N, C-alpha and C positions, 0 to 999 in steps of 0.2 A: 504494500500500500504506500503510495507516494505521500510525502509530507506536503500539506497545503502551503502555497506561497503566502508569505506574510509581508505586509507593507506598514511601516510606522505611520501613525496618524500625522498628516500634515498639520501645520500650525492652526489653521481655521478649525479643523475637526477637533483637535485636542482642547482648544479653549472652549468650544461649545460643549464638549463632553464633560469638562470640569464643572460647568455651570448649569447642568440640566436641572429643571424643576418640574415636578409632576403637575403643579397647578397651571403652568403655562408651557405646554409642550412646544418644542422647537420644530414645528412642521411648516412645510411649504405646500400650498394647495394650488393645483392647476385644474381648471374646469373647462372642458372642451365641448361646445355645442355643435352637433351635426344635423344635417337635414333629415336623415333617415335613421332607423334603428340599426343596431349592429347584430351580426350573427355571433352568438356567444361562443360557439366552438371555434369558428374562424378567428375571432379576436384573441381568444386564449392561446391558440396555436401561434398566431402572428406575434403577440407580445412576448411570449416565451422565447421564440426564435430571435426576436430583437435583443433580448437580454444576452443571448449567446453571441450575437454579433458585436456587442459592446461588453466584453466579459469583465471589465473593471467594475461594473455595477453589481456583479455577483460577489458580494462580500458581506462579512459579519464581523463583529468585534471578537477578536481572539481572546480566549481565557488566559489568565496569567496570575502569578503569585502576587501577593500584596506589595512586595518590595520591587516589582518591575519598574523600570525607569521610563517606559513608553507604553502607550496603548498601541495596539497593532490591529490592522485589518487582515482578516484571513479570507483569501479568495477561494471560492467554491466552484465546483464543476457544474452545478445545477442549483436552482432555487431550493431552499429548505422548506418552503411553504407554498401554498397556492396563492399566487400573487393577484390573479384576476378573479373577481367575484362580481355577481350581478344582484341588484336589489330591485324589489318590486316598485312599480310606479304608483303614485298616489298624490293627494293634494299637498302633502308636506315632504315628498320624497327628496326634492332638491335641497330644501332647507335642512333636512336631517343629514343628507350627505355632506353638506358644508359643515355642519356641526361636528360630524365625525372627523372631518379633515383638520379641525382645530383642536380637538380634544383627545384624539387617539393616534399617537405617533406609531408608525411601524417600528417594532423593536430592533435595536442594534444587534441583538443576539441571533437573529435569523436573517439569512441571505435571500433576497436583497432587501435593504431597508426602505422599501417602497411598496405601495399597493395601488391597484387600479380597480375602481368600481364602475360598473356600467349601470346607469339608471335610465332606461329607455334609450333615447338618442343622445344622452349626455354622458361623457366620460369624466370621472374624478380621479386624478392622480394625487396621492398624498405621499409626501417625501419626508423622511427624517433628515432635518437640515444639518444635523451633526455629520452626516455622510455625504450629502448631495445637495445640489442647488437646482433651481427651476430650469435654467437653460440646458443643463446637461440632461435632465429627464425629458425635456421637450425633444431633444435629439433622439432619445430612445423611442419616443412616441412616433416621431416622423418615420423612423425605420419600420416600426410596427405597421403604420398606415400603408407604406409601400408594399410590405409583405402581405397585408390583408387584401388590398384592392388591386395591386398590380400597377398602380399609377406611379409616375415618377414623382418623388417627394424630395428632390434635390433642393438645397437652399437657393433662394433667389439672390441675385447679386445685391450687395449693399447699395443704398441710394447714393447717387452721385451728388457731391457737394460743390457749390461754386467756390473755386479757390479764393481764399482770403489772404491778404497780406498778414504776415506774422505780427502779432501785437504783444506788447508787454501787458502782463496782468495788471489791472488797476489796483490801487491800494485796497487791501482787504482788511476788514475788521480784525482786531486782535483775537487770537485764539486762547489767550491767557485768562480771560474773564469767563465766568460761568454763563453758558448760553441760556436762552429762554427755554422754559418747559411748556408743554401743552397744558393750558389751564384745566383743572379738573372740571368736569361737567356734573352729571348726576350719576355717580358710580352705581353699578349693580352689586348686589350682595353676593352673587355667585362668582366663583373664580374663573380664570381662563380668559379667552379672547372672544370678542364678537366681530362680526364682519358684515359688510354691505357691498353688493356689487351692482354696477349700473353701466349703461351704455350711453355714450355721448358722441356728438359729431366731432370729428377731428378738427382742431383749430385751424382756421385759415392762416396761411403764411405767404406774404407776397413773394413772387419769384425773385431769386437773387438776394433774399434777406440774409443779413450777416449772422442770424441766429437760427437755431433748429427747433423742431417741435419739442425736443427734450428741454431746451431752454425755456420755452413757453410753459411747459409743465413745472419746471423748477420755480419760475416766477409765480405761477398759480398757487403752488403749494405754500410758498412763503407768504403770499398775500392772504391766503385762506387762514393760516394759523395766526398771523398778525391780527386779522379781523376777529377771529375767535377769542384770542387773548384780550383784546380791547373790550369785547363784550363782557368778559368775565373779570374785568378789573385787574388784570395782571400788569405789573410794572414792565414797561418796554425794555427788552433786552435784545442783544444780537441773536438772531436765529442761526443755527447751524444745521444744515440738511445733509445727511449722509447719502451719497450716491454711489451705488455699485457700478464698476466699470469692468466690462468683460471683453478681453482681447482674443479670445479663443476662436479658431475657425469653426464654422457651422456645419462642415461636411462630416463624413463618417470618421475622420481623423480627430474629431473634437475630443480633448481629454475629459473623461467623466469624473466628476467629483465636485468639490467646492472650488470654482475657478475664478471667482470675481475678486477684485480688490476694491477697497472702500476709500473714497475721498470725501471731504467735508466742504460744502459750499456755504460760506457765511453771508449773511445779509444784516447790515446795521439797520436799526429802526428808521433812520432818516433816509435810507436808500429806497425804501418801499413806497415810492411816490407814483401813484397811478396817473397823475397829471402829465407825466412825461414817460409814457410807456415805452416808446422806441429807445430812449436812453437806458431805461432799466433792462430791457431785453438785450441791448448791445453789451452793456456792462456784464450782465450775467453770462452771455456767450463767451466773452473774452476770459472771464474768470474760470468757467468750467473747462474751456479748452486748455488753459494753462495748468489747471489742477490735474487733468487727465494725462497731460504729457509728462508729468513729473514721475520718475521711477520711485516706487514705494512698495514695501512689503504689503501683503494682503491686508493685514490688520495693524500695520505700523511696526515700528522697531521694538516697542515695549513687549508686544505679544511674542515676537521671536525670542526675546530673552527669557520670557516666562516659560517657554516650552523647551528650552535647552535641558537635556536630561541630567541635571546635576544632582537630582534627588529622586526618590521613588514618586510615581505619579500621585499617590495619595497625599503626600506632603505638598507637592506643587499644586494639586487641586485645591487644597485648603487655602494656600497663599493666593491663588488666582481669584477665588471667590471673595476673599477679604479685600484684595486690591480693587476688584470690580465694585464692591459696595462702597469703598472709599472714593472711587472715581465717579460714582453715579451722578453727582451734581455737574460734572463736566461732560457727561454723555451728550451727544448731539440731540437737537430738539426732536427731530423725526427722521425717517428714512423714506426717500423717494426712489423706488426701483422701477425704472422705465425700460421694459423689455424692448420697446420699439415695435416696428412692424414685424409680425411673426414671420420668420424667414422661410418657413416650410409651408407648402400648400395644405398639409394635413388632409390629403385627399384619400379617402377610404374606398374609392371606386364608385361605380354607377349607383348601386342600391343605397349605399350609406351616404355618399357624397363628401363634400369638402367643408371643413370647419368654417362656420360663419361668425363664431364668437369664441374667444379664448380669454379667460380670466386667470390671473395669478394672485396670490396673497402671500406676504412675508410675515414672520412672527412679529408680535407687537408687545413684547414683554416690557414691564416697567424697568428703568425710569422713563424711556421714551413714551411707551404706552400707545403709540399710534404709528402705523406705517401706511404709505400710499404706494400702490403698485398699479402700473398702467401697461397696456399692450394695445396694438391696433391690428385688426383683422377686417378684411372686406370694407376698407375705408371708414371704419368706425373705431372710436376709442373705447376701450374696455377698462373701467376703473374699479379697483377694489380698495376699500378702506377697511383696515383691520385695527382693532383697538383692544387694549386691556380693559376688562370690566372693572378693574380697580380704579380706572380713570374716567371712563365714559360709558354711557348707556346707548341703546339702539337709537333713541330719539336724538341724542347728541351726534351720532354717526350720520343720521339723516340730515341734520342741519349742516354739518361739515360738508356733506355731499352737495347740498344746495349752494353753499359758499364757493366750493370748488368749481361748480358749473358756471357760476356768475363770473368769477375771476378768470376762468379759462376764456370766456367770451371777451373779456377786456383786453386780452393779449392779441386779439385779432386786429392789429393796427394796419393802416394803409400807408404807403410811402408819403 
């Protein structure tokens, strides 16, 4: 019997593993809406084959003694459990599937740490974020779609950008002061995350604009939270919005795992001036481009030091949790994860069809307590707001959605 291949946890995986909480599981939810129903046998076969086409996803946490200095992934030849299941349709079937995606993480002890649920013509992927991220699992699903329907699901070419002269990043607000927090709304008594998904028109952007839709979404998020905080009497502070950056290829060579790096985009209170929206958008575009171009470890230099195996993982886990609690006041205000245009057709063939809506949501643990995730499919913007119930209620989420829609429209400026 061959010994399974083992891979040490990368930095992102280890930090997440140290800080797991049962009350707020670290899950990523992907929700794919298709025109027609799926054939259960064909989907199960296609998805299982897709896992084998990307064998790095077939992994579980390896067991080890208490004094081990690293967590390790153990690669497996096949899934340990049935990954694909189907749930009956009904009035609350979609809401219940979303709730499961937020409250029940696939265990790290079974390969692979992902599950796929079919509810009628809707597919729900739930991912344990300690092991994997959304773009990697979307790549798996694109492979499954091609195997299921026989249609080409190669990624589209990235959108072409009008070349812009290189610019110096404008003066950015200091990162040494505590950033704004999302002001508490009407918290629920139950633990965990809540979520709201909605579909919006893509914001108009004049041809040749020096900013992207991502910059419009960044400005919209900042204005939404600034408005919310004013309504709730919070003292104005600099907003810092975490933005994942993913440089991986989208074809079948895409590395599977947690592959994004995080940058923080700051906004001083006086910068959020809607009376000069073109200037705000240009400044944001210059700032985000400069931040994305800087070489930086995925979670910063501090995380890399914390995961150096100088002591057993149990000791380093305790230290990591302590430092994370101490650093909570300096955690960014929120996270905006813009997947952008879904790069794959997600075409499941004639009977099932091509996806017309895809939603993602990222974990929303305190102290941030709110994440904003966007993607576009079929010319529409799909927005997911996810929040910690310790901070907000469903009514608060609905109000934030309305504010987001309003400010998204204000970014549609003309030359």
